[in-house]
C-alpha positions as CSV (number, residue, x, y, z in Angstrom):
1,X,-55.2,35.1,-27.1
2,X,-53.3,37.7,-29.2
3,X,-50.5,36.5,-31.2
4,X,-48.5,39.0,-28.8
5,X,-49.1,37.2,-26.3
6,X,-48.4,34.2,-27.4
7,X,-45.1,35.2,-28.8
8,X,-44.2,36.6,-25.5
9,X,-45.3,33.1,-23.7
10,X,-43.3,31.1,-26.1
11,X,-40.1,33.4,-25.7
12,X,-40.4,33.1,-21.8
13,X,-41.1,29.3,-22.2
14,X,-37.8,28.9,-24.1
15,X,-36.0,31.0,-21.9
16,X,-37.5,29.1,-18.9
17,X,-36.5,25.6,-20.4
18,X,-33.1,27.0,-21.5
19,X,-32.4,28.2,-17.8
20,X,-34.1,25.2,-16.2
21,X,-32.1,23.0,-18.5
22,X,-28.9,24.8,-17.9
23,X,-29.0,24.8,-14.4
24,X,-29.9,21.2,-14.4
25,X,-26.9,20.5,-16.6
26,X,-24.8,22.7,-14.3
27,X,-25.8,21.1,-11.1
28,X,-25.3,17.5,-12.4
29,X,-21.9,18.8,-13.7
30,X,-21.0,20.2,-10.1
31,X,-22.2,16.8,-8.4
32,X,-20.0,14.7,-11.0
33,X,-17.1,17.1,-9.7
34,X,-17.6,16.4,-6.5
35,X,-18.0,12.8,-7.0
36,X,-14.6,12.8,-9.2
37,X,-12.9,14.6,-6.2
38,X,-14.0,12.0,-3.3
39,X,-12.9,9.2,-5.7
40,X,-9.4,10.9,-6.2
41,X,-9.0,11.6,-2.5
42,X,-9.9,8.2,-1.8
43,X,-7.5,6.6,-3.8
44,X,-5.2,8.8,-2.3
45,X,-6.2,7.6,1.0
46,X,-5.4,4.0,0.0
47,X,-2.0,4.9,-1.0
48,X,-1.5,6.0,2.5
49,X,-3.1,3.1,3.9
50,X,-0.7,0.9,1.9
51,X,2.4,2.9,3.1
52,X,0.9,2.5,6.6
53,X,1.0,-1.2,6.3
54,X,4.5,-1.7,5.2
55,X,5.5,1.0,7.9
56,X,3.4,-1.8,10.5
57,X,4.7,-4.7,8.8
58,X,8.1,-4.7,7.7
59,X,10.1,-4.1,11.1
60,X,7.7,-6.8,12.5
61,X,8.9,-9.4,10.2
62,X,12.5,-8.6,10.5
63,X,12.2,-8.7,14.0
64,X,10.9,-12.2,14.0
65,X,13.3,-13.3,11.2
66,X,16.0,-12.2,13.1
67,X,15.0,-13.8,16.1
68,X,14.5,-17.4,14.8
69,X,17.8,-16.8,12.8
70,X,19.8,-16.1,16.1
71,X,17.9,-18.9,17.6
72,X,18.9,-21.5,15.1
73,X,22.8,-19.9,14.9
74,X,22.7,-21.2,18.8
75,X,21.5,-24.3,18.1
76,X,24.2,-25.2,15.2
77,X,27.0,-23.4,17.6
78,X,26.1,-26.0,20.2
79,X,26.2,-28.9,18.0
80,X,29.2,-27.8,15.9
81,X,31.2,-27.4,19.5
82,X,30.0,-30.7,20.5
83,X,30.9,-32.5,17.4
84,X,34.5,-30.7,17.8
85,X,34.5,-32.5,21.2
86,X,34.4,-36.1,19.1
87,X,37.9,-34.5,16.8
88,X,39.7,-33.6,20.0
89,X,38.9,-36.8,22.0
90,X,42.1,-38.6,22.9
91,X,40.4,-41.9,25.0
92,X,37.3,-43.6,25.0
93,X,36.1,-42.0,27.7
94,X,36.6,-38.6,26.0
95,X,34.8,-39.8,22.9
96,X,31.8,-41.1,24.7
97,X,31.6,-37.8,27.0
98,X,31.5,-35.9,23.3
99,X,29.0,-38.0,22.3
100,X,26.7,-37.3,25.0
101,X,27.1,-33.5,24.6
102,X,26.0,-34.0,21.1
103,X,23.3,-36.1,21.9
104,X,22.1,-33.3,24.5
105,X,23.0,-30.6,22.3
106,X,20.8,-32.0,19.5
107,X,17.8,-32.8,21.9
108,X,17.8,-29.5,23.4
109,X,18.0,-28.1,19.8
110,X,14.9,-30.1,18.5
111,X,13.0,-29.5,22.1
112,X,13.5,-25.9,21.6
113,X,13.1,-25.4,17.9
114,X,12.0,-29.2,16.2
115,X,12.5,-27.5,12.7
116,X,15.4,-25.2,11.4
117,X,13.1,-22.9,9.4
118,X,15.3,-19.8,9.0
119,X,15.5,-20.6,5.2
120,X,11.8,-20.6,5.2
121,X,11.4,-17.2,7.4
122,X,13.5,-15.3,5.1
123,X,11.7,-16.5,1.7
124,X,8.4,-15.5,3.8
125,X,9.9,-12.4,4.6
126,X,10.7,-11.9,1.1
127,X,7.4,-12.6,-0.3
128,X,5.6,-10.2,2.2
129,X,8.1,-7.4,1.3
130,X,7.4,-8.1,-2.5
131,X,3.6,-8.2,-2.0
132,X,3.8,-4.9,0.2
133,X,5.6,-3.3,-2.6
134,X,2.9,-4.2,-5.1
135,X,0.0,-3.2,-3.1
136,X,1.6,0.1,-2.6
137,X,2.3,0.0,-6.6
138,X,-1.3,-0.8,-7.3
139,X,-2.6,1.8,-5.1
140,X,-0.2,4.6,-6.7
141,X,-1.2,3.5,-10.2
142,X,-4.9,3.8,-9.2
143,X,-4.7,6.9,-7.5
144,X,-2.9,8.4,-10.8
145,X,-5.7,6.8,-13.0
146,X,-8.4,8.8,-10.4
147,X,-6.5,12.2,-11.2
148,X,-6.2,11.7,-14.6
149,X,-10.0,10.8,-15.2
150,X,-10.8,13.7,-12.3
151,X,-8.4,15.9,-14.4
152,X,-10.0,15.4,-17.9
153,X,-13.9,15.9,-16.3
154,X,-12.7,19.5,-14.8
155,X,-10.8,20.8,-17.4
156,X,-13.6,20.5,-19.9
157,X,-14.5,24.0,-21.5
158,X,-18.1,23.7,-20.9
159,X,-17.6,21.8,-17.5
160,X,-15.1,24.4,-16.1
161,X,-17.0,26.9,-17.1
162,X,-20.2,25.6,-15.6
163,X,-18.3,24.6,-12.2
164,X,-17.0,28.3,-12.6
165,X,-20.6,29.6,-12.5
166,X,-22.3,27.1,-9.9
167,X,-19.1,27.0,-7.1
168,X,-15.7,28.1,-6.9
169,X,-13.9,26.9,-9.5
170,X,-10.7,26.8,-7.5
171,X,-12.1,24.0,-5.6
172,X,-12.0,21.9,-8.8
173,X,-8.8,22.8,-9.9
174,X,-6.8,20.3,-11.6
175,X,-4.8,17.7,-9.4
176,X,-1.6,16.3,-9.7
177,X,-0.6,12.8,-10.0
178,X,1.6,10.7,-7.2
179,X,4.7,12.4,-6.4
180,X,6.3,10.9,-3.4
181,X,7.7,13.4,-1.3
182,X,11.7,13.3,-0.7
183,X,12.7,9.6,0.6
184,X,9.4,8.0,0.9
185,X,9.5,6.4,-2.7
186,X,12.6,4.1,-1.0
187,X,11.8,1.3,0.5
188,X,12.6,0.7,4.1
189,X,16.3,-1.2,4.1
190,X,16.1,-4.7,5.4
191,X,19.7,-5.3,7.3
192,X,20.4,-8.9,9.1
């Protein structure tokens, strides 16, 4: 073989290795950007799922607590009215009648609702609300961390150049961190 042919083959070999390495590196960059982008999309979906959980859970919890409190209010009203009958009793018969009313009201109350639990229900509601808001906060934080990781990756000079070369660089434009739409950052107001 002549020295010229060896030199040409060496240059061609270097070019092939360089171009092949560039394409191998570039496709790796592209695939990693796609993976990071899908991670961002997944984290945002988790934020939306946490919002949906809150929207589904809170009204049902509030309705349950309201119903239990209303039931207990009726029981306590009956018992209080029966007790008032004792105070207004003028004869032993009135007193006996008022005593029977109290016993009847208490028995009915305990048959209908064996334990007064509205305080526990309110505490459970408060715990569920706190847990739900914590889940939303964690989902937002994970989303923002994923966005930061993605943006750091796609904004690097060489990686950005590779993404523009191997695909539409606009597909990998930097993302914004979590920004709630107007009003959605406010938790539902719980009213009793």
